[in-house]
VMD Tcl script that draws the C-alpha trace (Angstrom):
set ca {
  {0.15 0.10 0.23}
  {1.19 3.34 -0.93}
  {2.59 5.79 2.05}
  {-0.62 7.60 3.65}
  {-3.71 5.19 2.18}
  {-6.40 4.27 3.98}
  {-6.24 0.92 5.11}
  {-9.93 -0.50 4.02}
  {-12.43 -3.38 3.78}
  {-10.10 -4.93 0.83}
  {-6.60 -4.69 2.77}
  {-7.54 -7.00 5.18}
  {-8.76 -10.41 6.24}
  {-11.34 -10.42 9.02}
  {-13.15 -13.71 7.69}
  {-14.63 -15.53 10.56}
  {-13.57 -12.63 13.24}
  {-15.15 -10.64 15.90}
  {-14.94 -6.99 14.44}
  {-15.07 -4.04 16.56}
  {-16.92 -1.87 14.52}
  {-17.52 1.94 15.04}
  {-20.47 2.90 13.69}
  {-22.32 6.64 13.85}
  {-26.19 6.07 15.24}
  {-26.38 9.45 16.23}
  {-29.57 9.75 15.10}
  {-32.54 12.02 16.51}
  {-35.11 10.72 18.48}
  {-38.84 12.06 19.14}
  {-40.33 12.59 22.73}
  {-41.23 8.50 22.38}
  {-37.73 7.37 21.97}
  {-38.20 6.47 17.87}
  {-35.95 7.47 15.87}
  {-37.59 9.69 13.28}
  {-34.59 9.38 10.20}
  {-32.75 6.55 10.08}
  {-30.61 7.83 7.44}
  {-27.31 6.56 9.30}
  {-28.01 3.53 10.38}
  {-28.96 2.24 6.72}
  {-25.83 4.23 5.49}
  {-23.81 1.65 7.75}
  {-25.78 -1.57 6.83}
  {-23.60 -2.28 3.98}
  {-20.41 -2.39 5.70}
  {-22.32 -4.86 8.34}
  {-24.34 -6.74 5.49}
  {-20.12 -7.50 4.22}
  {-18.38 -8.64 7.12}
  {-21.68 -11.02 8.21}
  {-21.32 -12.54 5.05}
  {-17.75 -13.00 5.89}
  {-18.45 -15.07 8.98}
  {-17.58 -12.18 11.31}
  {-19.76 -11.54 14.65}
  {-19.93 -7.73 15.54}
  {-19.46 -5.43 18.46}
  {-21.12 -2.54 17.22}
  {-20.10 1.43 18.64}
  {-22.00 3.94 18.21}
  {-22.35 7.83 20.50}
  {-25.78 9.40 20.97}
  {-25.78 13.01 22.01}
  {-23.76 14.03 24.48}
  {-25.07 13.01 28.25}
  {-23.21 13.66 30.92}
  {-22.41 10.34 32.15}
  {-25.11 7.70 32.62}
  {-28.36 8.51 31.04}
  {-31.30 5.83 30.02}
  {-32.24 9.29 27.52}
  {-29.56 8.56 25.90}
  {-28.90 5.32 25.63}
  {-28.52 3.29 22.20}
  {-31.62 0.98 22.67}
  {-34.04 2.75 19.89}
  {-31.04 2.51 17.44}
  {-30.49 -1.34 18.07}
  {-34.12 -1.97 17.49}
  {-34.25 0.10 14.69}
  {-31.54 -1.94 13.22}
  {-33.26 -4.63 13.88}
  {-36.23 -3.44 12.06}
  {-34.41 -2.99 8.93}
  {-32.01 -5.71 8.97}
  {-34.13 -8.80 10.71}
  {-31.04 -9.38 12.72}
  {-31.68 -10.14 16.25}
  {-29.22 -7.22 17.40}
  {-28.49 -7.65 21.67}
  {-27.90 -4.48 23.43}
  {-24.90 -5.03 26.13}
  {-25.70 -3.84 29.66}
  {-22.90 -1.41 29.51}
  {-19.97 0.26 27.39}
  {-17.30 -2.02 28.93}
  {-16.39 -4.15 31.24}
  {-16.13 -7.84 32.69}
  {-19.68 -8.70 31.77}
  {-19.89 -7.05 28.27}
  {-16.55 -8.85 27.70}
  {-18.32 -11.91 28.30}
  {-21.09 -10.85 25.88}
  {-18.87 -10.27 23.94}
  {-16.84 -13.47 23.69}
  {-19.36 -15.75 23.21}
  {-20.67 -13.87 20.26}
  {-21.02 -16.57 16.88}
  {-20.55 -16.35 13.25}
  {-23.58 -13.38 12.21}
  {-24.45 -12.39 15.61}
  {-24.96 -8.47 17.07}
  {-23.56 -6.98 19.87}
  {-24.10 -3.31 19.97}
  {-22.56 -1.38 23.18}
  {-24.02 1.01 24.61}
  {-23.28 5.27 24.26}
  {-20.42 5.23 24.50}
  {-20.15 8.69 25.62}
  {-21.58 7.27 28.97}
  {-17.70 6.86 28.80}
  {-16.17 10.35 30.62}
  {-12.81 8.56 28.31}
  {-14.20 8.59 25.05}
  {-13.78 11.95 24.33}
  {-10.63 12.48 25.59}
  {-9.30 9.48 23.74}
  {-8.46 7.73 26.90}
  {-6.05 4.30 26.80}
  {-7.34 2.80 29.69}
  {-10.99 2.81 27.80}
  {-8.86 2.13 23.88}
  {-7.77 -1.09 25.70}
  {-10.89 -2.08 26.90}
  {-12.51 -1.16 24.37}
  {-9.78 -3.60 22.18}
  {-10.70 -6.33 24.39}
  {-14.05 -6.90 22.93}
  {-12.72 -8.28 19.56}
  {-10.08 -9.05 17.53}
  {-10.26 -6.74 14.28}
  {-11.59 -2.88 13.93}
  {-13.57 -1.28 11.31}
  {-14.46 2.01 10.98}
  {-17.48 3.04 9.42}
  {-17.97 6.57 11.44}
  {-17.66 9.15 9.37}
  {-19.22 11.68 11.29}
  {-17.10 11.60 14.06}
  {-13.37 11.40 11.75}
  {-12.39 14.56 12.52}
  {-12.32 13.62 16.45}
  {-9.64 11.70 18.30}
  {-11.58 10.04 20.51}
  {-11.16 6.20 22.33}
  {-13.69 4.63 19.83}
  {-11.84 5.31 16.87}
  {-8.58 6.25 17.30}
  {-6.86 5.25 20.75}
  {-9.10 1.81 19.85}
  {-6.37 1.27 17.16}
  {-3.49 0.79 18.82}
  {-5.38 -2.56 20.27}
  {-6.45 -4.18 16.98}
  {-5.05 -5.31 14.23}
  {-5.52 -5.59 11.74}
  {-7.95 -2.22 11.41}
  {-9.65 -0.49 8.45}
  {-12.32 1.88 7.32}
  {-15.84 0.50 6.42}
  {-17.23 1.14 2.85}
  {-19.14 4.48 4.15}
  {-15.95 5.75 5.60}
  {-14.21 4.89 2.34}
  {-17.06 6.79 0.08}
  {-16.82 9.78 2.07}
  {-13.42 10.29 1.65}
  {-12.85 9.27 -2.07}
  {-16.04 11.46 -3.23}
  {-15.37 14.59 -0.75}
  {-11.61 14.30 -1.69}
  {-12.05 13.90 -5.03}
  {-14.12 16.43 -5.91}
  {-11.93 18.63 -4.94}
  {-8.59 17.71 -6.82}
  {-10.31 15.86 -10.20}
  {-14.10 17.12 -10.24}
  {-15.69 16.99 -13.86}
  {-16.19 20.84 -14.82}
  {-17.48 23.21 -14.56}
  {-17.60 22.74 -10.68}
  {-20.00 24.96 -8.86}
  {-20.23 25.31 -4.70}
  {-22.71 26.16 -3.53}
  {-22.07 27.38 -0.26}
  {-24.83 29.04 2.61}
  {-25.54 29.51 6.29}
  {-25.16 31.63 9.17}
  {-21.56 32.52 9.51}
  {-18.22 33.35 7.34}
  {-16.58 32.80 10.22}
  {-17.74 28.94 10.49}
  {-17.66 28.50 6.34}
  {-14.13 30.47 5.66}
  {-12.09 27.51 5.11}
  {-14.57 25.71 3.01}
  {-14.35 29.32 0.77}
  {-11.05 29.14 0.33}
  {-10.92 25.91 -0.67}
  {-13.36 26.50 -3.44}
  {-11.88 29.88 -4.42}
  {-9.18 27.86 -5.05}
  {-10.60 24.85 -7.02}
  {-13.99 26.26 -7.99}
  {-15.53 27.46 -11.72}
  {-18.50 29.99 -9.43}
  {-19.28 29.71 -5.75}
  {-22.50 30.97 -4.67}
  {-22.96 32.18 -1.74}
  {-26.57 32.06 0.45}
  {-28.12 32.05 3.55}
  {-27.46 34.81 6.35}
  {-24.07 34.06 5.60}
  {-24.22 36.86 2.50}
  {-25.30 39.94 4.72}
  {-21.94 40.34 5.46}
  {-20.52 40.05 2.04}
  {-23.14 42.34 1.19}
  {-22.35 44.94 3.92}
  {-18.85 45.27 3.20}
  {-20.20 46.45 -0.65}
  {-21.56 49.29 0.53}
  {-25.45 47.86 1.03}
  {-27.54 48.24 3.71}
  {-28.37 45.22 6.04}
  {-31.29 46.14 8.21}
  {-31.79 43.66 11.23}
  {-30.15 40.53 9.34}
  {-28.01 38.09 10.89}
  {-24.37 39.87 10.19}
  {-21.76 39.44 12.70}
  {-19.35 42.49 13.60}
  {-16.16 39.17 13.55}
  {-17.79 38.33 9.73}
  {-16.49 41.11 8.25}
  {-13.04 40.82 7.65}
  {-13.49 37.76 6.39}
  {-15.71 38.38 3.86}
  {-13.80 41.61 3.21}
  {-10.36 39.10 2.45}
  {-12.61 36.82 0.51}
  {-14.31 39.69 -1.69}
  {-10.92 40.45 -2.62}
  {-8.84 36.87 -2.85}
  {-12.06 35.75 -5.42}
  {-11.01 39.50 -7.29}
  {-7.45 38.50 -7.37}
  {-7.72 35.22 -8.60}
  {-10.39 36.18 -10.96}
  {-12.68 33.92 -9.68}
  {-16.46 33.84 -9.98}
  {-18.25 34.59 -6.78}
  {-21.35 35.33 -6.68}
  {-23.92 36.84 -4.42}
  {-27.64 37.59 -4.52}
  {-29.40 40.12 -6.06}
  {-32.62 39.88 -4.36}
  {-34.18 38.72 -1.07}
  {-37.04 37.91 0.73}
  {-37.20 39.91 4.00}
  {-39.08 39.36 6.95}
  {-39.93 41.60 10.48}
  {-38.71 38.66 12.67}
  {-37.37 35.27 12.77}
  {-40.98 33.16 13.11}
  {-43.04 31.70 10.58}
  {-46.16 34.21 11.19}
  {-43.38 37.24 10.06}
  {-44.69 39.66 7.56}
  {-42.84 39.14 4.54}
  {-42.14 40.97 2.35}
  {-40.03 40.90 -1.39}
  {-36.95 43.16 -1.88}
  {-35.47 43.74 -5.60}
  {-32.52 44.71 -4.74}
  {-29.97 44.10 -1.72}
  {-30.17 47.28 0.22}
  {-32.17 45.99 3.43}
  {-34.63 48.81 4.97}
  {-34.56 49.98 9.03}
  {-36.26 46.78 11.09}
  {-36.73 44.18 8.71}
  {-33.97 40.86 8.45}
  {-33.09 39.04 5.16}
  {-34.48 35.37 5.33}
  {-33.96 34.29 1.84}
  {-32.63 34.78 -1.43}
  {-34.94 36.43 -3.65}
  {-36.52 34.48 -7.26}
  {-34.13 36.17 -9.89}
  {-31.09 35.15 -7.20}
  {-32.58 31.48 -7.26}
  {-33.08 31.13 -10.90}
  {-29.65 32.32 -11.47}
  {-28.48 30.15 -9.23}
  {-30.28 27.22 -10.83}
  {-28.81 28.41 -13.75}
  {-24.96 27.95 -12.83}
  {-26.12 24.13 -11.30}
  {-27.76 23.18 -14.88}
  {-24.28 23.53 -16.35}
  {-22.36 21.84 -13.73}
  {-20.01 19.60 -14.49}
  {-19.60 18.93 -10.39}
  {-21.43 20.64 -7.51}
  {-20.84 20.58 -3.76}
  {-23.59 22.35 -1.61}
  {-23.55 23.07 1.46}
  {-25.27 25.28 3.56}
  {-29.26 26.50 3.18}
  {-29.90 29.94 1.27}
  {-32.07 30.69 4.10}
  {-34.84 30.20 6.76}
  {-35.62 27.17 5.03}
  {-37.31 25.65 8.30}
  {-40.01 28.59 8.59}
  {-41.90 27.79 5.13}
  {-43.01 31.54 4.20}
  {-38.99 31.71 3.74}
  {-38.24 28.06 2.09}
  {-38.49 29.10 -1.85}
  {-34.93 29.97 -1.99}
  {-33.38 26.58 -0.32}
  {-35.73 24.74 -2.14}
  {-35.23 26.30 -5.50}
  {-31.43 25.39 -5.11}
  {-32.50 22.19 -3.74}
  {-34.32 20.84 -6.95}
  {-31.41 22.35 -8.61}
  {-28.69 20.18 -7.55}
  {-31.47 16.64 -7.70}
  {-31.36 17.67 -11.64}
  {-28.22 18.37 -12.41}
  {-26.73 15.23 -14.44}
  {-23.23 15.80 -12.88}
  {-21.74 14.53 -9.94}
  {-23.49 16.32 -6.82}
  {-21.62 15.89 -3.74}
  {-24.45 17.52 -0.73}
  {-22.77 18.41 3.09}
  {-24.67 16.92 6.06}
  {-25.98 18.64 8.41}
  {-28.89 21.56 7.24}
  {-28.32 20.77 4.02}
  {-29.09 16.92 4.22}
  {-31.83 18.04 6.32}
  {-33.00 20.46 3.46}
  {-32.66 18.05 0.55}
  {-34.84 15.25 3.42}
  {-37.87 18.13 3.37}
  {-38.52 18.37 -0.01}
  {-38.32 14.91 -0.26}
  {-34.94 14.61 -2.62}
  {-32.42 12.81 -0.47}
  {-32.41 9.94 -3.05}
  {-31.76 12.26 -5.97}
  {-28.13 13.34 -5.22}
  {-24.42 11.15 -5.96}
  {-23.46 11.65 -2.41}
  {-25.15 12.68 0.44}
  {-22.00 13.02 3.28}
  {-23.31 11.53 6.60}
  {-21.30 14.52 8.51}
  {-21.28 17.86 9.35}
  {-17.75 18.94 10.97}
  {-16.40 16.55 9.39}
  {-17.37 16.69 6.13}
  {-16.08 20.84 6.32}
  {-12.94 19.87 7.76}
  {-11.98 17.15 4.67}
  {-13.19 20.45 2.60}
  {-10.92 22.74 3.77}
  {-8.02 20.48 3.69}
  {-7.08 19.11 7.59}
  {-6.35 15.68 8.56}
  {-8.92 13.89 10.18}
  {-7.61 11.89 13.93}
  {-9.78 8.94 12.13}
  {-8.77 8.66 8.77}
  {-4.90 9.02 9.84}
  {-5.60 6.71 12.37}
  {-6.33 3.92 9.58}
  {-3.61 5.00 7.02}
  {-0.03 3.63 6.53}
}
mol new
graphics top color blue
foreach p $ca { graphics top sphere $p radius 0.5 }
foreach p [lrange $ca 0 end-1] q [lrange $ca 1 end] { graphics top cylinder $p $q radius 0.2 }
display resetview
């Protein structure tokens, strides 16, 4: 294998072995503790099925939320039940994360059996990459497969420390696909490459903007993060979200785009509200100078049409961040138009997780893109060119 190569399932032999699999089952639950979106569980199935087909028994590890110690409200019982429903497998939920009792469960597994550990974040050492906890994980299995891209940007005991204690170790199919797809759209994208970057704050996306200004043929800006750009250009932003600390980064991005000759597109019209609420008074603005007392909550129809035209002729698209407050129906049109354009684009379409994924799902378009990332922060850090600890741990 070449240096820096991330080991994959094709690089290791785990046939018939007990495999510790780190999955990302950090799924949303309703008040009745029912899973409301099982996309992350479904995303792990190809890896789990491949391992079971190879005669492996599985010890699954995942986290849910950010519990402060042991808390039944954050139990992985709903995720274990949903996995069993989706697959027809018997999925046993361990009574704890590690310990003698859990080791007993793990060591009694037979080919095809599935044991899910309780929420790894019940253990305070998990997020500290505690070596004692990592060693305890190591005692549960004979090999390690990491398929949790959503936590690949964190150095935790269940995705980094454990590699010191289990060999062989490799990336699962989902982690492999995430890394290949996201790095591929930056290194060798079908042209033209159109990047759509939205969301609330420039500072949150500055690394992503910098990355795409270097490689994209056009960068389309939406969401509240357009207002620092408009303000430094001299436009009034009214009561729109526009943090002072975002002004200098926006000024720098504009200067960088001008210097590189990069096409950076900003909204040309807006939809305003008198407050951030579904029942807000709504007003279309043909232009971008927001009057006092109003806030921009969506891009306008001319902007949406212009962005859709760019997307329609793209060879590849990367989309991260909504065009406005799409969770409020009166201000969802811009995000919907972009989502529909991305879904209709015949090129390679990659959608970064988080709000963009939620928008696609809200509009029923989640199955109409080439790749819908399961990562939030991990996706952004990979785009920014950062080394992800979870990936580095599996690289030779």
